C-alpha positions as CSV (number, residue, x, y, z in Angstrom):
1,M,100.6,28.9,-115.4
2,E,101.5,25.7,-113.8
3,P,104.0,23.4,-115.6
4,T,102.3,20.3,-117.0
5,L,103.6,17.0,-115.3
6,E,105.6,16.4,-118.7
7,Q,107.3,19.8,-118.4
8,T,107.9,19.1,-114.8
9,A,109.7,15.8,-115.5
10,A,111.7,17.5,-118.5
11,Q,112.8,20.4,-115.9
12,L,113.9,17.7,-113.4
13,R,115.7,15.8,-115.8
14,C,117.6,18.9,-117.5
15,P,116.8,22.4,-116.2
16,H,116.6,25.0,-119.1
17,G,114.9,28.5,-119.6
18,E,113.7,30.7,-116.7
19,T,111.6,28.0,-115.1
20,G,114.8,25.9,-115.1
21,R,116.5,28.4,-112.8
22,A,113.5,28.1,-110.2
23,F,113.7,24.5,-110.4
24,G,117.5,24.6,-109.5
25,Q,116.7,26.5,-106.4
26,V,113.9,24.1,-105.6
27,M,115.9,21.2,-106.0
28,N,118.7,22.7,-103.8
29,L,116.0,22.9,-101.0
30,R,113.9,19.9,-101.4
31,N,117.1,17.7,-101.8
32,L,119.1,19.2,-98.9
33,P,118.7,16.1,-96.6
34,L,119.6,13.7,-99.4
35,I,122.9,15.9,-100.0
36,V,124.0,16.3,-96.4
37,N,123.5,12.5,-95.7
38,A,125.1,11.3,-99.1
39,F,128.1,13.4,-98.8
40,S,128.3,12.2,-95.0
41,A,128.0,8.6,-96.0
42,L,130.8,9.2,-98.8
43,G,133.1,10.3,-95.9
44,L,135.3,12.7,-97.6
45,N,139.1,12.9,-96.3
46,D,141.5,15.7,-96.4
47,G,143.0,16.1,-99.8
48,D,140.5,14.2,-101.6
49,R,139.6,14.8,-105.3
50,V,135.7,14.5,-105.6
51,L,133.6,14.1,-108.7
52,E,129.9,14.7,-108.6
53,L,127.5,13.8,-111.3
54,G,124.6,16.3,-111.7
55,Y,125.6,19.3,-109.7
56,G,122.6,21.7,-110.3
57,N,123.2,25.4,-109.7
58,G,126.3,24.7,-107.6
59,G,124.6,26.5,-104.8
60,L,125.9,24.0,-102.2
61,L,129.6,24.0,-103.2
62,G,130.8,26.0,-100.0
63,Y,129.2,23.3,-97.9
64,V,130.9,20.4,-99.6
65,L,134.4,22.2,-99.6
66,S,134.1,22.6,-95.8
67,L,133.6,18.8,-95.3
68,A,137.4,18.4,-95.2
69,A,140.8,20.2,-95.9
70,R,142.4,20.7,-99.2
71,L,139.7,19.2,-101.4
72,H,139.2,19.7,-105.1
73,Y,135.6,19.3,-106.2
74,T,134.9,18.7,-110.1
75,G,131.3,18.3,-111.5
76,V,129.8,17.4,-114.7
77,E,126.5,18.3,-115.8
78,T,123.9,17.9,-118.7
79,S,122.3,21.0,-118.1
80,A,123.6,24.1,-119.9
81,L,121.5,26.5,-117.7
82,M,122.9,24.4,-114.7
83,H,126.4,24.9,-115.8
84,E,126.2,28.7,-116.4
85,E,124.4,29.1,-113.0
86,A,127.3,27.2,-111.1
87,L,129.9,29.1,-113.0
88,A,128.3,32.5,-111.8
89,F,127.8,31.5,-108.3
90,N,131.2,29.9,-107.8
91,Q,133.9,32.2,-109.5
92,A,135.7,32.6,-106.2
93,F,136.2,28.7,-105.7
94,I,137.0,28.4,-109.4
95,S,139.6,31.2,-109.4
96,A,141.4,29.5,-106.3
97,G,141.6,26.2,-108.3
98,L,139.5,24.5,-105.8
99,T,136.5,23.6,-108.3
100,D,136.1,22.6,-111.9
101,Y,132.8,22.4,-113.7
102,R,132.2,20.8,-117.0
103,L,129.3,20.0,-119.5
104,Y,129.0,16.3,-120.6
105,D,127.0,14.2,-122.7
106,G,125.7,12.0,-119.9
107,L,127.6,9.2,-121.5
108,K,131.3,9.8,-121.5
109,L,133.2,11.2,-118.5
110,P,135.9,13.5,-119.8
111,F,138.6,12.4,-117.3
112,A,141.6,10.2,-117.4
113,D,141.5,6.8,-115.6
114,L,142.2,6.5,-112.1
115,T,141.5,10.4,-111.5
116,F,139.0,10.7,-108.4
117,D,139.3,9.6,-104.8
118,K,135.5,9.7,-104.4
119,I,132.4,10.0,-106.8
120,I,128.8,10.9,-105.9
121,S,125.6,11.3,-107.5
122,I,122.2,12.2,-105.8
123,N,119.0,12.0,-107.6
124,T,120.3,11.7,-111.1
125,L,120.4,7.8,-111.6
126,Y,116.5,8.0,-113.0
127,F,117.8,9.9,-116.0
128,W,120.9,7.8,-116.8
129,E,120.5,7.0,-120.6
130,R,122.9,4.0,-120.7
131,P,123.3,3.2,-117.0
132,A,125.5,0.1,-117.3
133,E,127.8,2.3,-119.7
134,L,128.1,5.3,-117.2
135,M,128.6,3.1,-114.2
136,W,131.7,1.7,-116.2
137,E,132.7,5.2,-116.8
138,I,132.4,5.9,-113.1
139,C,134.6,2.9,-112.4
140,R,137.1,3.9,-114.7
141,V,137.8,7.3,-113.3
142,L,137.8,6.2,-109.7
143,K,141.0,5.3,-108.1
144,T,141.6,1.8,-106.6
145,G,140.4,2.0,-103.1
146,G,138.1,4.8,-103.9
147,R,134.4,5.1,-102.9
148,L,131.2,5.7,-104.8
149,C,127.8,6.8,-103.4
150,L,124.7,6.6,-105.4
151,S,121.6,8.2,-103.4
152,F,118.3,7.8,-105.1
153,C,114.5,7.7,-103.7
154,E,113.3,4.1,-103.3
155,K,110.9,2.9,-106.3
156,N,107.4,2.7,-104.4
157,F,107.9,6.2,-103.1
158,M,108.9,7.6,-106.7
159,Q,105.6,5.7,-108.0
160,T,103.4,8.3,-106.0
161,L,104.8,11.1,-108.1
162,P,102.9,11.7,-111.3
163,F,105.6,13.4,-113.4
164,C,107.7,10.0,-113.0
165,A,105.7,8.6,-115.7
166,Y,107.5,10.8,-117.9
167,G,111.1,9.9,-118.7
168,F,112.2,8.7,-115.4
169,T,113.7,5.1,-114.7
170,L,112.8,4.0,-111.2
171,Y,115.4,1.4,-109.3
172,E,115.4,-0.8,-106.4
173,P,118.6,-1.3,-104.7
174,Y,119.1,-4.8,-106.2
175,D,119.0,-3.2,-109.7
176,V,121.5,-0.5,-108.7
177,A,123.7,-3.5,-107.5
178,E,123.1,-5.1,-110.6
179,L,125.0,-2.1,-112.8
180,A,128.3,-2.8,-110.8
181,H,128.1,-6.5,-111.7
182,G,131.2,-7.6,-113.5
183,L,133.0,-4.4,-112.4
184,P,135.6,-4.1,-109.7
185,L,133.0,-2.3,-107.5
186,R,132.4,-4.0,-104.2
187,L,129.1,-3.0,-102.2
188,C,130.5,-2.0,-99.0
189,G,127.3,-0.1,-97.3
190,Q,123.8,0.7,-97.7
191,N,121.7,3.3,-95.8
192,V,117.8,3.6,-96.1
193,R,116.6,7.1,-94.6
194,Q,113.3,8.8,-94.6
195,D,112.1,12.3,-94.5
196,K,108.8,14.3,-95.4
197,A,107.8,14.9,-99.0
198,V,104.5,16.2,-100.8
199,D,102.6,13.4,-102.7
200,K,100.4,13.6,-105.9
201,S,97.5,14.8,-103.8
202,G,99.2,17.8,-102.1
203,N,99.5,15.7,-98.8
204,L,102.6,14.9,-96.7
205,T,104.0,11.7,-96.9
206,D,107.2,9.6,-96.0
207,R,109.9,10.1,-98.6
208,I,112.3,6.9,-98.6
209,Y,115.9,7.2,-100.1
210,I,118.6,4.9,-100.2
211,E,122.2,5.4,-100.4
212,M,124.4,2.6,-101.9
213,L,128.2,2.6,-101.2
214,F,130.6,0.8,-103.4
215,E,134.6,0.5,-103.0
216,K,136.6,-0.2,-106.1
217,T,139.0,-3.1,-105.4
218,A,141.1,-3.1,-108.6
């Protein structure tokens, strides 16, 4: 039986159960262009410590670690199922000390100040319960001179997807910029990209997504 729109939205927010495993795989495939382009925009350097908010099932970790030498990748996730999947998929990387996966509450990042060189989040912004507070937390754990990349789909496109009526908060770029207001985060780049997706009628449509890049200035 096909999931309802509300069930689909709940799985996208926090995958769970057997259906959640399938959603984890689908999200990796459908979000692949966003993932590749966001990490490219972030610009990883040798030796960087990188944090990702919302790592899903961790299926693309090998790709991320190939982008520069001596990277250390840390991920935080709200889904216990995705955490379990990522641990199972990536034990070799974890044992080698290259990767650390954490569950968190979606509000507080369990790290010391000034821990990470780069921070990234792809298609999770819609689900942030207290976005201004989480942006403050991101800024806190980002090193001075470090970079943040937030990748998300454009509001008008998201409004064509019927499940977005259930628990999604949609953003324009100026809304995201406002989250950084008053923080030592300078908007240093913005990319608008396009690929193909399936709309609510089952037809191909142009998916427009945005990468916003911030640099911590102090």
